[in-house]
C-alpha positions as YAML, in Angstrom:
chain: A
units: angstrom
residues:
- id: 1
  name: UNK
  ca: [-16.90, 33.15, 189.83]
- id: 2
  name: UNK
  ca: [-18.65, 30.48, 187.74]
- id: 3
  name: UNK
  ca: [-21.93, 31.66, 186.24]
- id: 4
  name: UNK
  ca: [-24.27, 29.11, 187.82]
- id: 5
  name: UNK
  ca: [-28.03, 29.14, 187.75]
- id: 6
  name: UNK
  ca: [-29.58, 29.22, 191.21]
- id: 7
  name: UNK
  ca: [-32.05, 26.60, 192.42]
- id: 8
  name: UNK
  ca: [-34.08, 27.65, 195.45]
- id: 9
  name: UNK
  ca: [-34.85, 24.60, 197.59]
- id: 10
  name: UNK
  ca: [-37.78, 25.11, 199.97]
- id: 11
  name: UNK
  ca: [-37.56, 23.00, 203.10]
- id: 12
  name: UNK
  ca: [-33.88, 22.39, 202.45]
- id: 13
  name: UNK
  ca: [-33.28, 20.84, 205.88]
- id: 14
  name: UNK
  ca: [-36.13, 18.34, 205.50]
- id: 15
  name: UNK
  ca: [-35.86, 14.84, 204.10]
- id: 16
  name: UNK
  ca: [-36.85, 15.57, 200.49]
- id: 17
  name: UNK
  ca: [-35.48, 19.09, 200.21]
- id: 18
  name: UNK
  ca: [-32.29, 18.12, 202.01]
- id: 19
  name: UNK
  ca: [-31.74, 15.19, 199.68]
- id: 20
  name: UNK
  ca: [-32.08, 17.40, 196.61]
- id: 21
  name: UNK
  ca: [-29.84, 20.11, 198.05]
- id: 22
  name: UNK
  ca: [-27.10, 17.62, 198.95]
- id: 23
  name: UNK
  ca: [-27.29, 15.96, 195.55]
- id: 24
  name: UNK
  ca: [-26.69, 19.26, 193.77]
- id: 25
  name: UNK
  ca: [-24.00, 20.49, 196.16]
- id: 26
  name: UNK
  ca: [-22.08, 17.22, 196.12]
- id: 27
  name: UNK
  ca: [-22.02, 17.05, 192.32]
- id: 28
  name: UNK
  ca: [-18.69, 18.68, 191.40]
- id: 29
  name: UNK
  ca: [-19.84, 19.15, 187.81]
- id: 30
  name: UNK
  ca: [-23.21, 20.65, 188.69]
- id: 31
  name: UNK
  ca: [-24.32, 23.68, 186.69]
- id: 32
  name: UNK
  ca: [-26.44, 24.89, 189.59]
- id: 33
  name: UNK
  ca: [-25.95, 26.72, 192.86]
- id: 34
  name: UNK
  ca: [-28.27, 26.10, 195.81]
- id: 35
  name: UNK
  ca: [-30.26, 28.65, 197.77]
- id: 36
  name: UNK
  ca: [-31.40, 26.66, 200.79]
- id: 37
  name: UNK
  ca: [-34.61, 28.03, 202.34]
- id: 38
  name: UNK
  ca: [-35.30, 26.96, 205.90]
- id: 39
  name: UNK
  ca: [-36.96, 28.26, 209.05]
- id: 40
  name: UNK
  ca: [-33.82, 27.97, 211.21]
- id: 41
  name: UNK
  ca: [-30.58, 29.05, 209.52]
- id: 42
  name: UNK
  ca: [-28.60, 28.15, 212.65]
- id: 43
  name: UNK
  ca: [-29.63, 24.47, 212.83]
- id: 44
  name: UNK
  ca: [-27.01, 21.75, 212.35]
- id: 45
  name: UNK
  ca: [-28.51, 20.74, 209.00]
- id: 46
  name: UNK
  ca: [-28.49, 24.35, 207.79]
- id: 47
  name: UNK
  ca: [-24.88, 24.76, 208.87]
- id: 48
  name: UNK
  ca: [-23.95, 21.57, 207.02]
- id: 49
  name: UNK
  ca: [-25.52, 22.91, 203.82]
- id: 50
  name: UNK
  ca: [-23.67, 26.20, 204.24]
- id: 51
  name: UNK
  ca: [-20.41, 24.28, 204.65]
- id: 52
  name: UNK
  ca: [-21.07, 22.60, 201.31]
- id: 53
  name: UNK
  ca: [-21.50, 25.99, 199.63]
- id: 54
  name: UNK
  ca: [-25.23, 26.62, 199.84]
- id: 55
  name: UNK
  ca: [-26.64, 30.11, 200.35]
- id: 56
  name: UNK
  ca: [-28.80, 29.46, 203.42]
- id: 57
  name: UNK
  ca: [-31.66, 31.93, 203.94]
- id: 58
  name: UNK
  ca: [-34.44, 32.15, 206.49]
- id: 59
  name: UNK
  ca: [-38.06, 31.93, 205.37]
- id: 60
  name: UNK
  ca: [-41.25, 30.28, 206.56]
- id: 61
  name: UNK
  ca: [-43.88, 29.20, 204.03]
- id: 62
  name: UNK
  ca: [-46.53, 29.88, 206.69]
- id: 63
  name: UNK
  ca: [-45.32, 33.48, 206.96]
- id: 64
  name: UNK
  ca: [-45.87, 35.25, 203.63]
- id: 65
  name: UNK
  ca: [-43.87, 38.33, 204.61]
- id: 66
  name: UNK
  ca: [-40.77, 36.23, 205.15]
- id: 67
  name: UNK
  ca: [-40.66, 35.05, 201.53]
- id: 68
  name: UNK
  ca: [-42.02, 37.89, 199.42]
- id: 69
  name: UNK
  ca: [-39.11, 40.33, 199.72]
- id: 70
  name: UNK
  ca: [-36.57, 40.47, 196.93]
- id: 71
  name: UNK
  ca: [-33.50, 38.46, 197.92]
- id: 72
  name: UNK
  ca: [-30.09, 39.89, 196.94]
- id: 73
  name: UNK
  ca: [-27.54, 37.34, 198.12]
- id: 74
  name: UNK
  ca: [-23.82, 37.95, 198.13]
- id: 75
  name: UNK
  ca: [-23.06, 35.56, 195.25]
- id: 76
  name: UNK
  ca: [-25.62, 37.16, 192.96]
- id: 77
  name: UNK
  ca: [-24.49, 40.58, 194.09]
- id: 78
  name: UNK
  ca: [-20.86, 39.82, 193.29]
- id: 79
  name: UNK
  ca: [-21.78, 38.50, 189.86]
- id: 80
  name: UNK
  ca: [-24.02, 41.49, 189.12]
- id: 81
  name: UNK
  ca: [-21.59, 44.21, 190.23]
- id: 82
  name: UNK
  ca: [-18.23, 42.79, 189.20]
- id: 83
  name: UNK
  ca: [-16.54, 44.81, 186.49]
- id: 84
  name: UNK
  ca: [-19.06, 47.66, 186.47]
- id: 85
  name: UNK
  ca: [-18.55, 51.32, 187.24]
- id: 86
  name: UNK
  ca: [-19.83, 52.64, 190.59]
- id: 87
  name: UNK
  ca: [-23.46, 53.74, 190.42]
- id: 88
  name: UNK
  ca: [-26.35, 54.60, 192.71]
- id: 89
  name: UNK
  ca: [-28.20, 51.56, 191.39]
- id: 90
  name: UNK
  ca: [-25.30, 49.34, 192.38]
- id: 91
  name: UNK
  ca: [-25.05, 50.98, 195.80]
- id: 92
  name: UNK
  ca: [-28.75, 50.39, 196.39]
- id: 93
  name: UNK
  ca: [-28.26, 46.68, 195.74]
- id: 94
  name: UNK
  ca: [-25.42, 46.65, 198.27]
- id: 95
  name: UNK
  ca: [-27.52, 48.44, 200.88]
- id: 96
  name: UNK
  ca: [-30.42, 46.05, 200.32]
- id: 97
  name: UNK
  ca: [-28.13, 43.03, 200.64]
- id: 98
  name: UNK
  ca: [-26.97, 44.34, 204.02]
- id: 99
  name: UNK
  ca: [-30.46, 45.35, 205.20]
- id: 100
  name: UNK
  ca: [-32.02, 41.94, 204.58]
- id: 101
  name: UNK
  ca: [-29.18, 39.93, 206.09]
- id: 102
  name: UNK
  ca: [-30.81, 38.01, 208.97]
- id: 103
  name: UNK
  ca: [-27.81, 38.75, 211.20]
- id: 104
  name: UNK
  ca: [-28.42, 42.51, 211.06]
- id: 105
  name: UNK
  ca: [-30.47, 43.79, 214.03]
- id: 106
  name: UNK
  ca: [-33.91, 44.78, 212.69]
- id: 107
  name: UNK
  ca: [-33.74, 48.27, 214.21]
- id: 108
  name: UNK
  ca: [-30.94, 49.11, 211.76]
- id: 109
  name: UNK
  ca: [-32.74, 48.03, 208.58]
- id: 110
  name: UNK
  ca: [-34.48, 51.25, 207.55]
- id: 111
  name: UNK
  ca: [-31.52, 53.38, 208.60]
- id: 112
  name: UNK
  ca: [-29.29, 51.37, 206.26]
- id: 113
  name: UNK
  ca: [-31.73, 51.78, 203.36]
- id: 114
  name: UNK
  ca: [-32.17, 55.50, 204.08]
- id: 115
  name: UNK
  ca: [-28.46, 56.19, 203.61]
- id: 116
  name: UNK
  ca: [-29.06, 55.89, 199.87]
- id: 117
  name: UNK
  ca: [-30.03, 59.56, 199.94]
- id: 118
  name: UNK
  ca: [-26.37, 60.38, 200.68]
- id: 119
  name: UNK
  ca: [-25.01, 57.76, 198.32]
- id: 120
  name: UNK
  ca: [-23.38, 60.25, 195.97]
- id: 121
  name: UNK
  ca: [-20.45, 60.68, 198.33]
- id: 122
  name: UNK
  ca: [-19.69, 56.96, 198.29]
- id: 123
  name: UNK
  ca: [-19.92, 56.89, 194.49]
- id: 124
  name: UNK
  ca: [-17.56, 59.87, 194.34]
- id: 125
  name: UNK
  ca: [-15.03, 58.00, 196.49]
- id: 126
  name: UNK
  ca: [-15.21, 54.81, 194.45]
- id: 127
  name: UNK
  ca: [-14.87, 56.75, 191.20]
- id: 128
  name: UNK
  ca: [-11.81, 58.52, 192.60]
- id: 129
  name: UNK
  ca: [-10.20, 55.21, 193.57]
- id: 130
  name: UNK
  ca: [-10.84, 53.71, 190.13]
- id: 131
  name: UNK
  ca: [-9.54, 56.81, 188.35]
- id: 132
  name: UNK
  ca: [-6.33, 56.88, 190.40]
- id: 133
  name: UNK
  ca: [-5.41, 53.19, 190.32]
- id: 134
  name: UNK
  ca: [-2.92, 52.05, 187.65]
- id: 135
  name: UNK
  ca: [-4.27, 49.60, 185.10]
- id: 136
  name: UNK
  ca: [-3.99, 45.92, 186.08]
- id: 137
  name: UNK
  ca: [-3.37, 46.81, 189.73]
- id: 138
  name: UNK
  ca: [-5.72, 45.80, 192.56]
- id: 139
  name: UNK
  ca: [-6.28, 48.80, 194.85]
- id: 140
  name: UNK
  ca: [-5.93, 48.09, 198.55]
- id: 141
  name: UNK
  ca: [-8.49, 50.06, 200.55]
- id: 142
  name: UNK
  ca: [-8.99, 50.64, 204.28]
- id: 143
  name: UNK
  ca: [-12.33, 52.11, 205.37]
- id: 144
  name: UNK
  ca: [-11.92, 53.78, 208.77]
- id: 145
  name: UNK
  ca: [-15.20, 54.00, 210.68]
- id: 146
  name: UNK
  ca: [-17.00, 51.57, 208.39]
- id: 147
  name: UNK
  ca: [-20.28, 51.19, 210.32]
- id: 148
  name: UNK
  ca: [-22.36, 48.69, 208.28]
- id: 149
  name: UNK
  ca: [-19.71, 48.45, 205.58]
- id: 150
  name: UNK
  ca: [-21.56, 49.57, 202.45]
- id: 151
  name: UNK
  ca: [-18.56, 51.40, 200.99]
- id: 152
  name: UNK
  ca: [-16.20, 48.53, 201.79]
- id: 153
  name: UNK
  ca: [-18.55, 45.89, 200.37]
- id: 154
  name: UNK
  ca: [-19.16, 47.81, 197.15]
- id: 155
  name: UNK
  ca: [-15.42, 48.44, 196.75]
- id: 156
  name: UNK
  ca: [-14.77, 44.71, 197.16]
- id: 157
  name: UNK
  ca: [-17.31, 43.79, 194.50]
- id: 158
  name: UNK
  ca: [-15.71, 46.35, 192.19]
- id: 159
  name: UNK
  ca: [-12.33, 44.65, 192.52]
- id: 160
  name: UNK
  ca: [-10.65, 46.26, 195.53]
- id: 161
  name: UNK
  ca: [-8.87, 44.35, 198.27]
- id: 162
  name: UNK
  ca: [-10.71, 45.88, 201.20]
- id: 163
  name: UNK
  ca: [-10.37, 46.10, 204.96]
- id: 164
  name: UNK
  ca: [-12.49, 48.03, 207.44]
- id: 165
  name: UNK
  ca: [-12.46, 49.03, 211.10]
- id: 166
  name: UNK
  ca: [-15.05, 50.20, 213.59]
- id: 167
  name: UNK
  ca: [-15.72, 49.78, 217.27]
- id: 168
  name: UNK
  ca: [-18.34, 48.85, 219.81]
- id: 169
  name: UNK
  ca: [-21.97, 48.68, 218.69]
- id: 170
  name: UNK
  ca: [-21.18, 48.91, 214.98]
- id: 171
  name: UNK
  ca: [-18.51, 46.24, 215.05]
- id: 172
  name: UNK
  ca: [-20.69, 43.86, 217.04]
- id: 173
  name: UNK
  ca: [-23.73, 44.41, 214.82]
- id: 174
  name: UNK
  ca: [-22.14, 44.31, 211.38]
- id: 175
  name: UNK
  ca: [-18.70, 42.70, 211.36]
- id: 176
  name: UNK
  ca: [-19.79, 39.14, 210.59]
- id: 177
  name: UNK
  ca: [-22.19, 40.08, 207.80]
- id: 178
  name: UNK
  ca: [-19.71, 42.48, 206.18]
- id: 179
  name: UNK
  ca: [-16.87, 39.95, 206.40]
- id: 180
  name: UNK
  ca: [-18.95, 37.46, 204.43]
- id: 181
  name: UNK
  ca: [-18.63, 39.79, 201.42]
- id: 182
  name: UNK
  ca: [-14.84, 39.46, 201.47]
- id: 183
  name: UNK
  ca: [-14.05, 42.48, 203.66]
- id: 184
  name: UNK
  ca: [-11.38, 42.13, 206.35]
- id: 185
  name: UNK
  ca: [-13.49, 43.82, 209.07]
- id: 186
  name: UNK
  ca: [-11.70, 44.31, 212.39]
- id: 187
  name: UNK
  ca: [-12.61, 45.96, 215.65]
- id: 188
  name: UNK
  ca: [-10.48, 48.93, 216.69]
- id: 189
  name: UNK
  ca: [-11.01, 51.72, 219.23]
- id: 190
  name: UNK
  ca: [-9.46, 54.66, 217.41]
- id: 191
  name: UNK
  ca: [-9.32, 56.62, 220.65]
- id: 192
  name: UNK
  ca: [-6.71, 54.42, 222.28]
- id: 193
  name: UNK
  ca: [-5.62, 51.62, 219.90]
- id: 194
  name: UNK
  ca: [-3.37, 51.58, 216.82]
- id: 195
  name: UNK
  ca: [-4.88, 50.41, 213.56]
- id: 196
  name: UNK
  ca: [-4.50, 46.60, 213.49]
- id: 197
  name: UNK
  ca: [-2.53, 46.51, 210.23]
- id: 198
  name: UNK
  ca: [1.12, 46.52, 209.25]
- id: 199
  name: UNK
  ca: [2.94, 49.54, 207.87]
- id: 200
  name: UNK
  ca: [2.46, 50.34, 204.17]
- id: 201
  name: UNK
  ca: [-0.53, 48.00, 203.79]
- id: 202
  name: UNK
  ca: [-2.94, 50.15, 201.75]
- id: 203
  name: UNK
  ca: [-3.10, 52.37, 198.68]
- id: 204
  name: UNK
  ca: [-6.19, 54.27, 199.84]
- id: 205
  name: UNK
  ca: [-7.82, 54.99, 203.20]
- id: 206
  name: UNK
  ca: [-11.28, 56.49, 203.53]
- id: 207
  name: UNK
  ca: [-12.03, 58.57, 206.61]
- id: 208
  name: UNK
  ca: [-15.52, 59.86, 205.93]
- id: 209
  name: UNK
  ca: [-18.20, 61.10, 208.34]
- id: 210
  name: UNK
  ca: [-15.94, 60.06, 211.22]
- id: 211
  name: UNK
  ca: [-13.56, 62.83, 212.30]
- id: 212
  name: UNK
  ca: [-16.40, 65.00, 213.63]
- id: 213
  name: UNK
  ca: [-17.49, 62.21, 215.99]
- id: 214
  name: UNK
  ca: [-14.19, 61.96, 217.87]
- id: 215
  name: UNK
  ca: [-14.20, 63.11, 221.50]
- id: 216
  name: UNK
  ca: [-10.41, 63.49, 221.14]
- id: 217
  name: UNK
  ca: [-7.91, 65.05, 218.76]
- id: 218
  name: UNK
  ca: [-7.85, 63.28, 215.38]
- id: 219
  name: UNK
  ca: [-4.09, 63.74, 215.13]
- id: 220
  name: UNK
  ca: [-3.19, 60.23, 216.27]
- id: 221
  name: UNK
  ca: [-5.81, 58.71, 213.94]
- id: 222
  name: UNK
  ca: [-4.38, 60.61, 210.97]
- id: 223
  name: UNK
  ca: [-0.88, 59.53, 212.00]
- id: 224
  name: UNK
  ca: [-2.01, 55.90, 212.13]
- id: 225
  name: UNK
  ca: [-3.61, 56.18, 208.69]
- id: 226
  name: UNK
  ca: [-0.34, 57.65, 207.44]
- id: 227
  name: UNK
  ca: [1.53, 54.67, 208.88]
- id: 228
  name: UNK
  ca: [-0.60, 51.99, 207.21]
- id: 229
  name: UNK
  ca: [-0.68, 53.72, 203.81]
- id: 230
  name: UNK
  ca: [1.93, 52.70, 201.26]
- id: 231
  name: UNK
  ca: [4.32, 55.36, 199.95]
- id: 232
  name: UNK
  ca: [2.26, 57.88, 197.97]
- id: 233
  name: UNK
  ca: [-0.91, 56.26, 199.30]
- id: 234
  name: UNK
  ca: [-3.91, 58.55, 199.65]
- id: 235
  name: UNK
  ca: [-6.37, 59.42, 202.37]
- id: 236
  name: UNK
  ca: [-9.85, 60.48, 201.28]
- id: 237
  name: UNK
  ca: [-11.58, 62.54, 203.95]
- id: 238
  name: UNK
  ca: [-15.11, 63.95, 204.07]
- id: 239
  name: UNK
  ca: [-16.67, 65.85, 206.95]
- id: 240
  name: UNK
  ca: [-19.33, 68.56, 207.52]
- id: 241
  name: UNK
  ca: [-18.27, 72.10, 206.66]
- id: 242
  name: UNK
  ca: [-18.56, 74.12, 209.86]
- id: 243
  name: UNK
  ca: [-18.43, 77.34, 207.83]
- id: 244
  name: UNK
  ca: [-21.25, 76.48, 205.43]
- id: 245
  name: UNK
  ca: [-23.58, 79.29, 204.39]
- id: 246
  name: UNK
  ca: [-26.41, 77.53, 206.24]
- id: 247
  name: UNK
  ca: [-24.48, 77.52, 209.53]
- id: 248
  name: UNK
  ca: [-23.62, 81.19, 209.04]
- id: 249
  name: UNK
  ca: [-27.28, 82.07, 208.56]
- id: 250
  name: UNK
  ca: [-28.31, 80.07, 211.64]
- id: 251
  name: UNK
  ca: [-25.80, 81.92, 213.79]
- id: 252
  name: UNK
  ca: [-26.82, 85.26, 212.30]
- id: 253
  name: UNK
  ca: [-30.41, 84.76, 213.45]
- id: 254
  name: UNK
  ca: [-29.42, 83.40, 216.85]
- id: 255
  name: UNK
  ca: [-29.72, 79.70, 216.07]
- id: 256
  name: UNK
  ca: [-27.38, 76.84, 216.91]
- id: 257
  name: UNK
  ca: [-25.09, 74.95, 214.55]
- id: 258
  name: UNK
  ca: [-24.64, 72.07, 216.98]
- id: 259
  name: UNK
  ca: [-26.56, 68.80, 217.07]
- id: 260
  name: UNK
  ca: [-30.22, 69.01, 218.04]
- id: 261
  name: UNK
  ca: [-30.34, 70.15, 221.66]
- id: 262
  name: UNK
  ca: [-33.20, 67.89, 222.76]
- id: 263
  name: UNK
  ca: [-31.46, 64.83, 221.34]
- id: 264
  name: UNK
  ca: [-28.19, 65.77, 223.04]
- id: 265
  name: UNK
  ca: [-29.68, 66.85, 226.37]
- id: 266
  name: UNK
  ca: [-32.52, 64.36, 226.84]
- id: 267
  name: UNK
  ca: [-32.35, 61.41, 224.46]
- id: 268
  name: UNK
  ca: [-28.70, 60.65, 225.20]
- id: 269
  name: UNK
  ca: [-28.78, 61.76, 228.86]
- id: 270
  name: UNK
  ca: [-27.88, 58.30, 230.14]
- id: 271
  name: UNK
  ca: [-25.29, 57.48, 227.48]
- id: 272
  name: UNK
  ca: [-21.75, 57.03, 228.69]
- id: 273
  name: UNK
  ca: [-20.37, 58.70, 225.57]
- id: 274
  name: UNK
  ca: [-22.20, 61.05, 223.23]
- id: 275
  name: UNK
  ca: [-22.34, 59.55, 219.72]
- id: 276
  name: UNK
  ca: [-23.03, 62.78, 217.84]
- id: 277
  name: UNK
  ca: [-20.72, 65.49, 216.50]
- id: 278
  name: UNK
  ca: [-18.12, 66.62, 219.04]
- id: 279
  name: UNK
  ca: [-16.27, 69.05, 216.78]
- id: 280
  name: UNK
  ca: [-16.81, 70.11, 213.20]
- id: 281
  name: UNK
  ca: [-14.07, 71.68, 211.08]
- id: 282
  name: UNK
  ca: [-13.45, 74.34, 208.48]
- id: 283
  name: UNK
  ca: [-11.60, 73.80, 205.24]
- id: 284
  name: UNK
  ca: [-8.51, 75.59, 206.56]
- id: 285
  name: UNK
  ca: [-8.45, 73.34, 209.64]
- id: 286
  name: UNK
  ca: [-8.73, 70.13, 207.60]
- id: 287
  name: UNK
  ca: [-5.90, 71.25, 205.33]
- id: 288
  name: UNK
  ca: [-3.78, 72.06, 208.37]
- id: 289
  name: UNK
  ca: [-4.55, 68.71, 210.02]
- id: 290
  name: UNK
  ca: [-3.42, 66.81, 206.92]
- id: 291
  name: UNK
  ca: [-0.27, 68.86, 206.48]
- id: 292
  name: UNK
  ca: [0.70, 68.47, 210.14]
- id: 293
  name: UNK
  ca: [0.45, 64.68, 209.85]
- id: 294
  name: UNK
  ca: [2.72, 64.49, 206.78]
- id: 295
  name: UNK
  ca: [0.20, 64.47, 203.97]
- id: 296
  name: UNK
  ca: [0.58, 66.49, 200.81]
- id: 297
  name: UNK
  ca: [-2.85, 68.04, 200.23]
- id: 298
  name: UNK
  ca: [-3.99, 67.25, 196.69]
- id: 299
  name: UNK
  ca: [-7.57, 68.46, 197.13]
- id: 300
  name: UNK
  ca: [-9.37, 70.37, 199.85]
- id: 301
  name: UNK
  ca: [-12.62, 71.94, 198.80]
- id: 302
  name: UNK
  ca: [-16.23, 72.43, 199.77]
- id: 303
  name: UNK
  ca: [-18.90, 70.33, 198.09]
- id: 304
  name: UNK
  ca: [-22.54, 69.44, 198.64]
- id: 305
  name: UNK
  ca: [-24.50, 66.22, 198.30]
- id: 306
  name: UNK
  ca: [-25.57, 65.62, 194.72]
- id: 307
  name: UNK
  ca: [-29.16, 66.13, 193.65]
- id: 308
  name: UNK
  ca: [-29.30, 62.84, 191.77]
- id: 309
  name: UNK
  ca: [-28.88, 60.80, 194.98]
- id: 310
  name: UNK
  ca: [-31.84, 62.48, 196.64]
- id: 311
  name: UNK
  ca: [-34.08, 62.21, 193.58]
- id: 312
  name: UNK
  ca: [-33.17, 58.53, 193.26]
- id: 313
  name: UNK
  ca: [-34.03, 58.06, 196.93]
- id: 314
  name: UNK
  ca: [-37.32, 59.97, 196.66]
- id: 315
  name: UNK
  ca: [-38.56, 57.64, 193.94]
- id: 316
  name: UNK
  ca: [-38.95, 55.18, 196.80]
- id: 317
  name: UNK
  ca: [-42.03, 57.09, 197.95]
- id: 318
  name: UNK
  ca: [-42.62, 54.97, 201.04]
- id: 319
  name: UNK
  ca: [-39.35, 56.22, 202.49]
- id: 320
  name: UNK
  ca: [-39.57, 59.85, 201.41]
- id: 321
  name: UNK
  ca: [-40.17, 62.65, 203.92]
- id: 322
  name: UNK
  ca: [-41.71, 65.48, 201.85]
- id: 323
  name: UNK
  ca: [-40.77, 68.58, 203.89]
- id: 324
  name: UNK
  ca: [-37.19, 67.68, 204.91]
- id: 325
  name: UNK
  ca: [-36.54, 66.21, 201.47]
- id: 326
  name: UNK
  ca: [-37.80, 69.33, 199.69]
- id: 327
  name: UNK
  ca: [-35.53, 71.50, 201.84]
- id: 328
  name: UNK
  ca: [-32.61, 69.18, 201.16]
- id: 329
  name: UNK
  ca: [-33.40, 69.30, 197.44]
- id: 330
  name: UNK
  ca: [-33.11, 73.10, 197.45]
- id: 331
  name: UNK
  ca: [-29.83, 72.96, 199.37]
- id: 332
  name: UNK
  ca: [-28.35, 70.45, 196.95]
- id: 333
  name: UNK
  ca: [-29.42, 72.58, 193.99]
- id: 334
  name: UNK
  ca: [-27.78, 75.62, 195.58]
- id: 335
  name: UNK
  ca: [-24.72, 73.51, 196.34]
- id: 336
  name: UNK
  ca: [-24.25, 72.94, 192.63]
- id: 337
  name: UNK
  ca: [-24.28, 76.70, 192.11]
- id: 338
  name: UNK
  ca: [-21.75, 77.29, 194.92]
- id: 339
  name: UNK
  ca: [-19.44, 74.72, 193.29]
- id: 340
  name: UNK
  ca: [-19.65, 76.36, 189.87]
- id: 341
  name: UNK
  ca: [-18.90, 79.77, 191.41]
- id: 342
  name: UNK
  ca: [-16.15, 78.22, 193.59]
- id: 343
  name: UNK
  ca: [-17.76, 79.61, 196.73]
- id: 344
  name: UNK
  ca: [-17.07, 77.58, 199.93]
- id: 345
  name: UNK
  ca: [-20.68, 77.62, 201.12]
- id: 346
  name: UNK
  ca: [-21.63, 73.93, 200.75]
- id: 347
  name: UNK
  ca: [-22.28, 71.53, 203.61]
- id: 348
  name: UNK
  ca: [-19.31, 69.19, 203.16]
- id: 349
  name: UNK
  ca: [-15.54, 69.30, 202.98]
- id: 350
  name: UNK
  ca: [-13.84, 66.90, 200.56]
- id: 351
  name: UNK
  ca: [-10.10, 66.43, 200.99]
- id: 352
  name: UNK
  ca: [-7.47, 64.12, 199.55]
- id: 353
  name: UNK
  ca: [-3.98, 63.83, 201.00]
- id: 354
  name: UNK
  ca: [-0.98, 61.93, 199.65]
- id: 355
  name: UNK
  ca: [1.43, 60.28, 202.07]
- id: 356
  name: UNK
  ca: [4.79, 61.99, 202.29]
- id: 357
  name: UNK
  ca: [7.54, 59.56, 203.19]
- id: 358
  name: UNK
  ca: [10.48, 61.95, 203.40]
- id: 359
  name: UNK
  ca: [10.56, 65.66, 204.16]
...
């Protein structure tokens, strides 16, 4: 992408601002890119500017809050992240770019930003993909259960050819915004539909924080992932560890290891389908599931979220929650000890399977 300086044009759909914006955009030799600032990003004039290549953003000079946030547009994001190694700082920029997109429903904004606290898992995945891709080859990645697409977007900016699938609320809310970052985002109901891709289309498939939400056996999903992976392609799977030391202690003292009862029983009482965890798994079960769907298990171990992600998140004091965060901090510290001692007590299972094409 050409390294162009950005000119922000206020009132870009008005007579003077529009004239300036068009003059820059229509000059094929221009050294500048246009960020067109207007009240209505869906007006005909705004759409015309977008068609010419402008980055059209919503802001109102009479509304200070609409223009004082830090704008991270997709062009600047691509330029800033291209060629760099995965990092929490880079992931935060991706999350912010999604959160401030005017097409994202406002009730999702803080949730998207808050996922930074678990960002270490995404960084781990991206590092694994980079480390296991031959030099001068573009890795082809499918993110299954992409939600708001942070992993897929970051992978794309790091040089992957990326596709993603999700269904229902998530697809409707995020597909358009995620697709604008170069991700082939498609809707797919994993419960009853095949993945909408040809055989042998991908080198990697991520299946993280998804399998526990299925109200059905994950066997057909794993079989579909196997189908769309190229020979020797790899699935990267992450899911809560049902046999974590914390779950064992809860059961020992008579507690529950299921989702919060009040949320399940009352908050979602009128929901057609429960969106929480239907079944969590142990390490032995995940290994068995991969082997039974023709994957050679390369890794299957228990991990915990990294401490660095939480500390990085807590520096954003306005979003920190002191008591839960302090508890989480202790658990992550202990998770590092469990890993060193090779004790399967952590809260997450990390597994990697390689596609077997012939038995």
